[in-house]
GUTIDREN-317331 format. One record per residue (C-alpha): residue number from 1; residue in one letter; x, y, z. Coordinates in nm, 2 decimals. Layout:
residues N
resi, resn, c1, c2, c3
NUM, A, X, Y, Z
...
end
This chain:
residues 439
resi, resn, c1, c2, c3
1, M, -0.46, 2.17, 5.49
2, A, -0.13, 2.10, 5.67
3, L, 0.16, 1.97, 5.46
4, P, 0.16, 1.59, 5.52
5, N, 0.46, 1.38, 5.62
6, R, 0.67, 1.70, 5.63
7, D, 0.87, 1.59, 5.94
8, V, 0.93, 1.25, 5.80
9, L, 1.06, 1.37, 5.46
10, G, 1.24, 1.68, 5.59
11, S, 1.15, 1.90, 5.30
12, D, 0.90, 2.17, 5.21
13, L, 0.81, 1.98, 4.90
14, V, 0.69, 1.62, 4.93
15, N, 0.95, 1.38, 4.79
16, Q, 0.74, 1.15, 4.57
17, G, 1.04, 0.92, 4.51
18, E, 1.08, 0.85, 4.88
19, F, 0.71, 0.79, 4.92
20, K, 0.71, 0.54, 4.63
21, V, 1.01, 0.36, 4.80
22, A, 0.82, 0.34, 5.13
23, I, 0.51, 0.20, 4.96
24, E, 0.72, -0.06, 4.77
25, N, 0.90, -0.16, 5.09
26, L, 0.56, -0.21, 5.25
27, R, 0.45, -0.43, 4.96
28, D, 0.77, -0.63, 4.97
29, S, 0.74, -0.69, 5.35
30, V, 0.39, -0.84, 5.30
31, A, 0.51, -1.05, 5.01
32, S, 0.81, -1.18, 5.21
33, G, 0.59, -1.25, 5.52
34, T, 0.78, -1.00, 5.74
35, I, 0.44, -0.84, 5.81
36, D, 0.10, -0.97, 5.76
37, S, -0.17, -0.82, 5.53
38, T, -0.52, -0.77, 5.67
39, S, -0.80, -0.93, 5.47
40, I, -1.14, -0.78, 5.52
41, N, -1.46, -0.93, 5.37
42, F, -1.78, -0.72, 5.35
43, S, -2.06, -0.89, 5.55
44, T, -2.31, -0.62, 5.46
45, D, -2.37, -0.40, 5.16
46, S, -2.27, -0.08, 5.35
47, D, -1.99, 0.15, 5.45
48, L, -1.72, 0.00, 5.68
49, T, -1.53, 0.15, 5.98
50, L, -1.20, -0.02, 6.07
51, T, -1.15, -0.15, 6.42
52, D, -0.84, -0.04, 6.63
53, E, -0.68, -0.38, 6.55
54, Q, -0.74, -0.33, 6.18
55, N, -0.61, 0.03, 6.19
56, A, -0.28, -0.11, 6.32
57, S, -0.22, -0.27, 5.98
58, G, -0.06, -0.10, 5.68
59, Y, -0.17, -0.34, 5.40
60, Y, -0.54, -0.41, 5.33
61, I, -0.72, -0.65, 5.10
62, F, -1.09, -0.59, 5.07
63, T, -1.33, -0.85, 4.92
64, D, -1.71, -0.89, 4.89
65, N, -1.74, -1.27, 4.87
66, T, -2.01, -1.29, 5.13
67, T, -2.22, -0.99, 5.03
68, V, -2.17, -0.85, 4.69
69, L, -2.15, -0.47, 4.70
70, T, -2.40, -0.28, 4.48
71, D, -2.24, 0.07, 4.49
72, T, -1.94, 0.27, 4.60
73, R, -1.87, 0.22, 4.97
74, N, -1.66, 0.42, 5.22
75, I, -1.38, 0.27, 5.43
76, I, -1.33, 0.48, 5.74
77, I, -0.98, 0.46, 5.88
78, S, -0.82, 0.62, 6.19
79, T, -0.65, 0.96, 6.18
80, D, -0.31, 0.82, 6.25
81, T, -0.04, 0.96, 6.02
82, R, 0.09, 0.67, 5.81
83, N, 0.14, 0.51, 5.47
84, I, -0.10, 0.24, 5.36
85, V, -0.16, 0.01, 5.07
86, V, -0.52, -0.08, 4.96
87, K, -0.60, -0.37, 4.73
88, N, -0.96, -0.36, 4.61
89, S, -1.08, -0.71, 4.52
90, T, -1.45, -0.61, 4.55
91, S, -1.69, -0.55, 4.26
92, Q, -1.73, -0.18, 4.34
93, T, -1.51, 0.14, 4.40
94, L, -1.40, 0.19, 4.76
95, T, -1.34, 0.54, 4.90
96, I, -1.06, 0.54, 5.16
97, K, -1.11, 0.83, 5.41
98, T, -1.11, 0.94, 5.77
99, A, -1.44, 1.01, 5.95
100, T, -1.43, 1.38, 5.88
101, G, -1.17, 1.43, 5.61
102, T, -1.15, 1.38, 5.24
103, G, -1.05, 1.05, 5.07
104, I, -0.93, 0.87, 4.77
105, D, -1.12, 0.64, 4.54
106, V, -0.97, 0.30, 4.47
107, V, -1.15, 0.13, 4.18
108, S, -1.23, -0.24, 4.16
109, G, -0.92, -0.45, 4.09
110, A, -0.68, -0.16, 4.18
111, D, -0.38, -0.18, 4.41
112, K, -0.30, 0.18, 4.54
113, G, -0.05, 0.33, 4.78
114, L, -0.20, 0.61, 4.99
115, F, -0.10, 0.85, 5.27
116, C, -0.30, 0.97, 5.57
117, D, -0.18, 1.30, 5.71
118, G, -0.39, 1.29, 6.02
119, G, -0.70, 1.45, 5.86
120, D, -0.72, 1.35, 5.49
121, V, -0.62, 1.05, 5.28
122, V, -0.43, 1.16, 4.97
123, D, -0.26, 1.00, 4.67
124, V, 0.09, 1.15, 4.66
125, L, 0.19, 0.99, 4.34
126, S, -0.11, 1.11, 4.14
127, G, -0.04, 1.48, 4.22
128, D, -0.35, 1.52, 4.44
129, Y, -0.15, 1.62, 4.74
130, Y, -0.14, 2.00, 4.74
131, T, -0.41, 2.27, 4.69
132, E, -0.35, 2.57, 4.46
133, S, -0.31, 2.80, 4.76
134, E, -0.04, 2.58, 4.92
135, V, 0.16, 2.58, 4.59
136, D, 0.14, 2.96, 4.59
137, T, 0.27, 2.96, 4.95
138, L, 0.56, 2.74, 4.86
139, L, 0.66, 2.96, 4.56
140, D, 0.65, 3.29, 4.76
141, G, 0.99, 3.46, 4.74
142, K, 1.13, 3.21, 4.50
143, Q, 1.11, 3.45, 4.20
144, S, 1.05, 3.82, 4.17
145, S, 0.79, 3.96, 3.94
146, G, 0.87, 4.03, 3.57
147, T, 0.81, 3.92, 3.21
148, Y, 1.17, 3.84, 3.11
149, N, 1.11, 3.47, 3.14
150, T, 0.80, 3.45, 2.92
151, I, 0.97, 3.51, 2.57
152, I, 1.00, 3.18, 2.39
153, G, 1.06, 3.29, 2.03
154, T, 0.98, 3.56, 1.77
155, D, 0.85, 3.35, 1.48
156, T, 0.58, 3.09, 1.45
157, D, 0.69, 2.93, 1.12
158, I, 1.00, 2.73, 1.04
159, N, 1.17, 2.81, 0.71
160, A, 1.51, 2.88, 0.58
161, T, 1.45, 3.23, 0.45
162, T, 1.27, 3.47, 0.69
163, G, 1.25, 3.26, 1.01
164, T, 1.44, 3.35, 1.33
165, M, 1.55, 3.11, 1.60
166, I, 1.68, 3.12, 1.96
167, D, 2.06, 3.14, 1.96
168, N, 2.14, 3.16, 2.33
169, I, 1.96, 3.18, 2.67
170, S, 2.11, 3.33, 2.99
171, V, 1.99, 3.19, 3.32
172, T, 2.06, 3.32, 3.67
173, D, 1.95, 3.13, 3.98
174, G, 1.72, 2.91, 3.77
175, V, 1.55, 3.22, 3.60
176, I, 1.58, 3.31, 3.23
177, T, 1.73, 3.66, 3.23
178, S, 1.81, 3.72, 2.86
179, M, 1.78, 3.55, 2.52
180, G, 1.95, 3.61, 2.18
181, T, 1.81, 3.53, 1.84
182, R, 1.94, 3.50, 1.48
183, S, 1.82, 3.43, 1.13
184, M, 1.76, 3.07, 1.05
185, T, 1.97, 2.91, 0.77
186, S, 1.93, 2.60, 0.56
187, S, 2.18, 2.41, 0.77
188, D, 1.95, 2.46, 1.07
189, V, 1.68, 2.25, 0.91
190, G, 1.92, 1.99, 0.76
191, L, 1.96, 2.14, 0.41
192, S, 2.33, 2.23, 0.42
193, L, 2.40, 2.01, 0.11
194, L, 2.11, 2.15, -0.09
195, T, 2.16, 2.48, -0.28
196, Q, 1.96, 2.66, -0.54
197, D, 2.08, 2.85, -0.84
198, A, 2.01, 3.22, -0.92
199, S, 1.73, 3.13, -1.17
200, G, 1.54, 2.93, -0.90
201, T, 1.50, 2.64, -1.14
202, Q, 1.79, 2.42, -1.03
203, L, 1.86, 2.25, -0.70
204, Y, 2.20, 2.09, -0.62
205, L, 2.25, 1.81, -0.37
206, S, 2.62, 1.73, -0.32
207, D, 2.76, 1.67, -0.67
208, D, 2.42, 1.60, -0.83
209, S, 2.17, 1.85, -0.97
210, F, 1.79, 1.82, -1.00
211, T, 1.65, 2.08, -1.24
212, Y, 1.31, 2.16, -1.37
213, S, 1.19, 2.37, -1.66
214, T, 0.84, 2.49, -1.74
215, S, 0.63, 2.58, -2.04
216, S, 0.27, 2.65, -2.10
217, A, 0.19, 2.28, -2.14
218, Y, 0.41, 2.09, -1.89
219, T, 0.69, 2.08, -1.63
220, D, 1.01, 1.88, -1.70
221, F, 1.23, 1.73, -1.43
222, R, 1.59, 1.65, -1.51
223, I, 1.87, 1.48, -1.32
224, T, 2.24, 1.54, -1.39
225, H, 2.52, 1.36, -1.22
226, I, 2.79, 1.64, -1.22
227, G, 3.07, 1.44, -1.07
228, G, 3.04, 1.16, -1.32
229, G, 2.97, 1.39, -1.61
230, Q, 2.65, 1.20, -1.69
231, D, 2.33, 1.38, -1.79
232, I, 2.04, 1.14, -1.73
233, G, 1.80, 1.38, -1.90
234, T, 1.44, 1.44, -1.84
235, V, 1.31, 1.17, -1.60
236, L, 0.95, 1.30, -1.56
237, R, 0.72, 1.53, -1.75
238, I, 0.40, 1.64, -1.58
239, P, 0.14, 1.81, -1.80
240, Y, -0.02, 2.12, -1.65
241, N, -0.37, 1.97, -1.69
242, G, -0.27, 1.65, -1.52
243, I, -0.15, 1.31, -1.64
244, Y, -0.49, 1.15, -1.65
245, D, -0.64, 1.42, -1.87
246, T, -0.35, 1.42, -2.12
247, T, -0.44, 1.15, -2.37
248, T, -0.28, 0.98, -2.67
249, A, -0.37, 0.74, -2.94
250, S, -0.04, 0.56, -2.90
251, S, -0.03, 0.21, -2.74
252, A, 0.08, 0.18, -2.38
253, N, 0.46, 0.15, -2.35
254, V, 0.53, 0.17, -1.98
255, Y, 0.58, -0.12, -1.75
256, V, 0.56, -0.10, -1.36
257, D, 0.72, -0.38, -1.17
258, S, 0.64, -0.50, -0.81
259, A, 0.91, -0.26, -0.68
260, N, 0.73, 0.04, -0.83
261, K, 1.00, 0.09, -1.09
262, F, 0.90, 0.23, -1.43
263, Y, 1.03, 0.08, -1.76
264, R, 0.97, 0.17, -2.12
265, N, 0.85, -0.12, -2.34
266, S, 1.04, -0.17, -2.67
267, S, 0.99, -0.39, -2.97
268, S, 1.29, -0.29, -3.18
269, I, 1.51, -0.56, -3.32
270, K, 1.82, -0.40, -3.16
271, Y, 1.69, -0.53, -2.82
272, K, 1.63, -0.89, -2.95
273, T, 1.84, -1.19, -3.02
274, D, 1.77, -1.55, -3.13
275, V, 1.46, -1.45, -3.32
276, Q, 1.25, -1.74, -3.44
277, D, 0.89, -1.81, -3.56
278, I, 0.66, -1.92, -3.28
279, E, 0.64, -2.30, -3.27
280, E, 0.29, -2.44, -3.34
281, S, 0.30, -2.64, -3.01
282, Y, 0.31, -2.32, -2.80
283, I, 0.02, -2.18, -3.00
284, N, -0.19, -2.49, -2.95
285, N, -0.09, -2.52, -2.58
286, F, -0.23, -2.17, -2.51
287, F, -0.55, -2.21, -2.71
288, N, -0.62, -2.56, -2.57
289, N, -0.55, -2.48, -2.20
290, A, -0.59, -2.11, -2.13
291, R, -0.93, -2.03, -1.97
292, P, -1.08, -1.69, -2.06
293, V, -1.31, -1.57, -1.78
294, Y, -1.57, -1.31, -1.69
295, Y, -1.53, -1.15, -1.35
296, K, -1.60, -0.84, -1.13
297, S, -1.30, -0.66, -0.97
298, I, -1.26, -0.60, -0.60
299, C, -0.97, -0.36, -0.65
300, E, -1.01, -0.04, -0.46
301, S, -1.00, 0.19, -0.77
302, D, -1.23, -0.03, -0.99
303, N, -1.61, 0.00, -1.02
304, K, -1.74, -0.31, -0.82
305, D, -2.05, -0.33, -1.04
306, W, -1.87, -0.35, -1.38
307, G, -1.79, -0.68, -1.54
308, N, -1.45, -0.76, -1.70
309, W, -1.30, -1.03, -1.93
310, G, -0.95, -1.17, -1.87
311, F, -0.75, -1.45, -1.74
312, I, -0.65, -1.58, -1.39
313, A, -0.27, -1.53, -1.34
314, E, -0.24, -1.84, -1.13
315, E, -0.41, -2.05, -1.39
316, L, -0.20, -1.91, -1.68
317, D, 0.11, -1.97, -1.47
318, L, 0.05, -2.34, -1.53
319, V, 0.00, -2.29, -1.91
320, D, 0.29, -2.06, -2.01
321, K, 0.49, -1.87, -1.75
322, R, 0.61, -1.62, -2.02
323, L, 0.26, -1.47, -2.02
324, V, 0.25, -1.40, -1.64
325, E, 0.37, -1.11, -1.44
326, Y, 0.53, -1.21, -1.10
327, E, 0.59, -1.04, -0.77
328, Q, 0.91, -1.15, -0.58
329, K, 0.84, -1.22, -0.21
330, E, 1.08, -1.16, 0.07
331, D, 1.18, -1.52, 0.07
332, G, 1.27, -1.50, -0.30
333, T, 0.98, -1.70, -0.43
334, L, 0.78, -1.57, -0.73
335, E, 0.40, -1.52, -0.69
336, P, 0.17, -1.48, -1.00
337, E, 0.04, -1.12, -0.98
338, G, -0.08, -1.03, -1.33
339, V, -0.11, -1.13, -1.70
340, Q, 0.11, -0.98, -1.97
341, Y, -0.17, -0.94, -2.22
342, L, 0.05, -0.78, -2.49
343, K, 0.24, -1.11, -2.51
344, I, -0.08, -1.29, -2.60
345, I, -0.11, -1.09, -2.92
346, P, 0.16, -1.28, -3.12
347, L, -0.01, -1.61, -3.03
348, L, -0.34, -1.47, -3.16
349, V, -0.19, -1.35, -3.48
350, S, -0.02, -1.68, -3.54
351, K, -0.34, -1.87, -3.48
352, V, -0.53, -1.65, -3.72
353, Q, -0.26, -1.69, -3.98
354, S, -0.27, -2.07, -3.96
355, M, -0.65, -2.06, -3.98
356, E, -0.63, -1.85, -4.30
357, K, -0.39, -2.10, -4.45
358, V, -0.63, -2.38, -4.38
359, K, -0.91, -2.18, -4.52
360, L, -0.72, -2.10, -4.84
361, T, -0.64, -2.47, -4.89
362, I, -1.00, -2.56, -4.86
363, E, -1.11, -2.29, -5.11
364, E, -0.84, -2.40, -5.36
365, L, -0.96, -2.75, -5.33
366, Q, -1.32, -2.64, -5.40
367, I, -1.20, -2.46, -5.72
368, E, -1.01, -2.76, -5.84
369, Q, -1.32, -2.97, -5.79
370, L, -1.52, -2.71, -5.99
371, I, -1.28, -2.73, -6.28
372, Q, -1.28, -3.11, -6.27
373, S, -1.67, -3.11, -6.28
374, K, -1.65, -2.94, -6.62
375, V, -1.42, -3.22, -6.74
376, N, -1.66, -3.48, -6.60
377, E, -1.96, -3.32, -6.77
378, Y, -1.78, -3.32, -7.11
379, N, -1.69, -3.69, -7.07
380, E, -2.05, -3.78, -7.01
381, A, -2.19, -3.58, -7.30
382, N, -1.93, -3.69, -7.55
383, G, -1.82, -4.03, -7.44
384, T, -1.46, -3.92, -7.37
385, S, -1.25, -4.04, -7.08
386, F, -1.03, -3.74, -6.97
387, K, -0.92, -3.82, -6.62
388, S, -0.83, -3.46, -6.53
389, I, -0.74, -3.13, -6.69
390, D, -0.38, -3.24, -6.71
391, S, -0.49, -3.52, -6.95
392, C, -0.64, -3.25, -7.17
393, A, -0.33, -3.04, -7.18
394, K, -0.14, -3.28, -7.40
395, Y, -0.39, -3.24, -7.69
396, I, -0.37, -2.86, -7.73
397, I, -0.08, -2.91, -7.98
398, M, -0.28, -3.15, -8.20
399, T, -0.50, -2.92, -8.40
400, S, -0.66, -3.21, -8.59
401, Y, -0.77, -3.39, -8.27
402, K, -1.15, -3.42, -8.26
403, H, -1.17, -3.27, -7.91
404, Y, -0.90, -3.01, -7.97
405, D, -1.14, -2.71, -7.91
406, F, -1.25, -2.85, -7.57
407, C, -0.90, -2.91, -7.45
408, C, -0.79, -2.55, -7.55
409, N, -1.10, -2.40, -7.39
410, I, -1.08, -2.58, -7.06
411, I, -0.71, -2.50, -7.02
412, A, -0.78, -2.13, -7.09
413, W, -1.08, -2.12, -6.86
414, Q, -0.88, -2.28, -6.58
415, T, -0.62, -2.00, -6.61
416, E, -0.89, -1.73, -6.61
417, V, -1.06, -1.89, -6.30
418, W, -0.74, -1.88, -6.09
419, E, -0.66, -1.53, -6.19
420, K, -1.01, -1.41, -6.09
421, F, -0.98, -1.60, -5.76
422, R, -0.65, -1.43, -5.67
423, E, -0.79, -1.09, -5.78
424, L, -1.09, -1.11, -5.55
425, D, -0.92, -1.28, -5.26
426, N, -1.26, -1.39, -5.13
427, F, -1.43, -1.71, -5.21
428, D, -1.79, -1.59, -5.18
429, N, -1.72, -1.30, -5.41
430, F, -1.54, -1.52, -5.65
431, M, -1.84, -1.76, -5.68
432, D, -2.06, -1.47, -5.78
433, K, -1.82, -1.35, -6.04
434, M, -1.66, -1.67, -6.16
435, P, -1.60, -1.67, -6.55
436, D, -1.84, -1.88, -6.75
437, F, -1.71, -2.19, -6.93
438, K, -1.80, -2.23, -7.29
439, V, -1.71, -2.54, -7.49
end
């Protein structure tokens, strides 16, 4: 195949840039009205051969408004050497070619710049212009045989200890004639500030050091700020058998905020100020308004079939914000994210304590009523009118009083009852073991 447009471009290699400019100029001329485009509508569902008048154009718009094409169709153009632009507005692919040469497909909806070299239609910009044999012909004599330009490197891995790298390349007349290599250093991979000590357990970055030590159970990581003389200490300990499999009976004492920062929880008095008892109104507010719920989690790491008990953070936010964990958004607003369940425990303890106090008051009242019943029974049997055990107490010094024995016995029995109640600390057990009253 002859080299197309060689005379026009004045070069052994086709200048794709100049061809692109020529095609764009052709498009601009049509757009500005300097030259007219040729619109051709298919009247039959078959190949189409352009007339002499149509071949004189350089810009074609093909449509199938009258007869819709059902398959790829050939557009046969003349063998005149020229640049053309084809806009395919049909529903099928069009093959632009000469009667005997090869052509180029222009898919439906495409707008493509092409070149006819007198025999074939080619797409210069897509690289379909030359055959392999023509490329070999063009390269003949441009480079002598040899293998000196095939060496790229001597090592396939990149590291700072055993790797080598290309240090220099010599080129003569566009051909690589020699190459030098050298060992790769840490500075070549951006580690010039990072050094390692002789033991291999300490790394230095500028004036900070990051050290690690190992034992049979764990690895410790430690940070020391050398310039400031501050040893931060061990910042992370990783057990050899993994964090998940290393368990403890201790309560959780690590908090993770929305910025992925770790904090150690503490309850020591040295971290507290303005310590007061919890006001009863806060306790009642929580128990009257907090809504415990049952739910199934949709979190990625949770079992979707398991049920859970808990609270809704958004609901608890309206009850007591101190019990809610928040995420700070980019605009500075706080969004409820979780519930601080540990902070609910003091409210529960306070509630239980108050219930115990109420329970104790009721039980004490029952014992007082029991003691009073003994006084009432004696009154009915003996015609006396002791109003309470206190009215009996004033007669225990009057040994000649007719009801002296009863007064002494009821006072002594009362003392024994209260001692037994405090000893057992359980009203049900007390009723089973309450001392007998004898007049």
